[in-house]
N, C-alpha and C positions, 0 to 999 in steps of 0.2 A: 649607904644605904641604897635600896634598890627601887628601880625607874620604871613606870610603865608611859608609853608615851601617844598619845594620839596626836597624829601631824595632817595639816592637811584639809583638816574637817570645815568644809561649808556650811555658814550658816547664813540665814538671811533676818536683817533687821532694819526697825525704822530709827535711822543713825545721823547724826550730820547738825551744823548751826545753822544754813543756809535752807530757805524756801526751798530752790526747787528738790535739795535732801529731803523735806519733809513730806512728799507726795506720793514716793516708793519704797518699798524695803531696799537694802542693799546688800550685795554679796559682801560676806565678810571669811577670811579665815583664820581659823583657831588652831596654833600648836600648843600643847601642854605636856607636863612633865610632871606626872604621879610618883610623887616619892613614898615610898611606904616599904615593908619588910615581906620579900614573895620567898623565902625559905620553904617557908609551910607549901605552900604551892609546890614549890621544885622538887621538895621531896615526896609529896604525896600524890602529884598529877591529878586532884580532884580541884574541879573549877570552885567549888564551896569557902578554897582557902586563896583565894586570889579575891581583886578586886575584879568587878563586872565594868568592864572599859566601855561595853555598852551603853550600858545606863551613865555614866558621866557623860558620853557622847551628848545622850537624848538629854540629861539637866543643862549641858550647856547649850543644844538648841532650843529650849523650851526658854531660856532664860534670855535669848536673844531675840526668840519671835514675841516675845510677851514685853519687851521693853520698849522703849523711845528715850533713849538718852541723845543727849547732843553730842558728846564725848565719846570716843573708843577707850577714852581711860575709864571712863564714869561704868562704862559696859563691862571692859576687863573685869575692874572688882565687884562688882557683880556677879558676873559668873566665876570668880574663887568663891564669894561668899557663899552661893547657893551649893560649889562641890563642897565645900567646908562642911556645911550642914548637911548634910546627906551623907556624906562618907568621911570615914576616919582615917585622915589620910594626918601626916605630923606638917607635910611643906609641900606647896605648888608651883610649879613658875610657867605661866602663860604666857603666850604670845599673839595679840589680834592683832589682826592685817585686813586694811583697807586697801585693795589689790587697782581698784577701778579710780581713785579719786583724782589722781594725779594723772595728766595727759603726756607729762614729759618723765615720768618714773616706775617704775614697777609694782612699787608698795609701799605702802606707809604704815607702821607698827608703832604698837606699844607693848614693852615687854614687863612683867611683874614677877619677882619673886616673894613670896608670903609662906611666912609659918602658920599653924594652926594659932589661933587665940588662945584653944581652949586646952 
């Protein structure tokens, strides 16, 4: 299976459990692997034969911007559901990072790998 990677996509979301986290959006970083067949695009060199990764990035950004989840687990799950709803993909791996949350850690993240239920 071929893959398209979007790495280090910065998004902003109202996310967190604590009251101080609920007053302003926070920076999150998304790394996503989109599993798909790229053979037609590789042979044709035509953009219409591949997945538009800019549209996937926009989908992720819109989910982050419009949500108010407490947990990054819930937000990551919602991002995956939105990607599956908009794009025909058999499988997605998504890592959602909250890099600015712990002063003594570089990052806190969750990672999900999901197959399309349809």
